[in-house]
C-alpha positions as semicolon CSV with decimal commas, in nm:
position;residue;x (nm);y (nm);z (nm)
1;M;2,762;-11,065;-3,148
2;F;2,697;-11,109;-3,516
3;L;2,465;-10,961;-3,772
4;Y;2,365;-11,155;-4,078
5;D;2,101;-11,198;-4,342
6;S;2,017;-11,568;-4,361
7;G;1,854;-11,605;-4,699
8;G;1,655;-11,284;-4,661
9;K;1,483;-11,403;-4,344
10;V;1,662;-11,167;-4,105
11;D;1,716;-10,804;-4,195
12;S;2,045;-10,724;-4,023
13;R;1,958;-10,354;-4,001
14;K;1,635;-10,441;-3,818
15;R;1,822;-10,669;-3,577
16;L;2,061;-10,387;-3,497
17;D;1,773;-10,145;-3,434
18;E;1,593;-10,397;-3,212
19;R;1,906;-10,474;-3,012
20;T;1,998;-10,115;-2,956
21;S;1,645;-10,015;-2,855
22;Y;1,614;-10,294;-2,596
23;D;1,958;-10,206;-2,458
24;R;1,903;-9,831;-2,478
25;D;1,537;-9,745;-2,409
26;D;1,425;-9,711;-2,048
27;I;1,201;-9,989;-1,916
28;F;0,867;-9,870;-1,778
29;L;0,769;-10,045;-1,454
30;R;0,512;-9,977;-1,183
31;N;0,573;-10,060;-0,817
32;P;0,290;-10,304;-0,733
33;W;0,268;-10,185;-0,371
34;S;0,290;-9,807;-0,406
35;G;0,166;-9,773;-0,766
36;E;0,461;-9,543;-0,838
37;A;0,581;-9,546;-1,199
38;K;0,952;-9,601;-1,252
39;Y;1,169;-9,585;-1,561
40;V;1,470;-9,816;-1,535
41;D;1,782;-9,781;-1,748
42;P;1,852;-10,129;-1,891
43;K;2,222;-10,080;-1,824
44;S;2,147;-10,056;-1,450
45;I;2,027;-10,419;-1,443
46;S;2,324;-10,651;-1,394
47;W;2,342;-11,014;-1,499
48;D;2,330;-11,101;-1,127
49;D;2,003;-10,904;-1,096
50;Y;1,863;-11,088;-1,399
51;E;1,963;-11,428;-1,257
52;R;1,800;-11,336;-0,924
53;M;1,472;-11,268;-1,109
54;L;1,485;-11,575;-1,336
55;P;1,320;-11,824;-1,094
56;Y;1,013;-11,599;-1,077
57;M;0,980;-11,547;-1,451
58;D;0,727;-11,740;-1,660
59;E;0,905;-12,029;-1,833
60;D;0,686;-12,011;-2,144
61;I;0,779;-11,647;-2,192
62;L;1,148;-11,722;-2,134
63;D;1,119;-11,993;-2,401
64;Q;0,964;-11,739;-2,641
65;I;1,256;-11,503;-2,579
66;D;1,509;-11,781;-2,635
67;D;1,332;-11,889;-2,955
68;A;1,328;-11,530;-3,084
69;H;1,697;-11,496;-3,002
70;L;1,789;-11,822;-3,176
71;A;1,583;-11,725;-3,483
72;G;1,758;-11,387;-3,502
73;R;1,445;-11,184;-3,420
74;F;1,579;-11,055;-3,088
75;D;1,919;-10,970;-2,950
76;A;2,044;-10,759;-2,662
77;D;2,386;-10,699;-2,515
78;T;2,273;-10,620;-2,160
79;A;2,077;-10,810;-1,896
80;G;1,842;-10,511;-1,894
81;G;1,780;-10,561;-2,264
82;W;1,676;-10,918;-2,199
83;F;1,453;-10,805;-1,911
84;A;1,300;-10,536;-2,137
85;K;1,196;-10,811;-2,379
86;Y;1,047;-11,003;-2,086
87;V;0,847;-10,695;-1,982
88;E;0,721;-10,658;-2,338
89;L;0,592;-11,017;-2,346
90;A;0,479;-11,063;-1,983
91;G;0,333;-10,719;-1,932
92;V;0,426;-10,438;-1,698
93;E;0,227;-10,566;-1,399
94;D;0,375;-10,917;-1,392
95;A;0,729;-10,804;-1,469
96;S;0,711;-10,522;-1,213
97;A;0,612;-10,766;-0,938
98;I;0,927;-10,964;-1,015
99;Y;1,152;-10,658;-1,038
100;F;1,033;-10,506;-0,709
101;M;1,057;-10,830;-0,504
């Protein structure tokens, strides 16, 4: 992990705040079958869980996440942090369907 300011384009303090919030803040999901709301701790999602969900995730959204990561606009230390970013971009309904499979 590294924090930097590449010519003023990336505010390292903002990157730290974004990373910690994706890794720290609970992810809101809704079970598509029961309608029950669930808050998931990002730390409870393992990298194995994330890899299990990957084939069902939208490739364009995954590309957006990768692009944001490479440009320094997104970073997370946990698989749950990466999934939280996916939920943000795909929406709760689509991401919940993948999570609850």
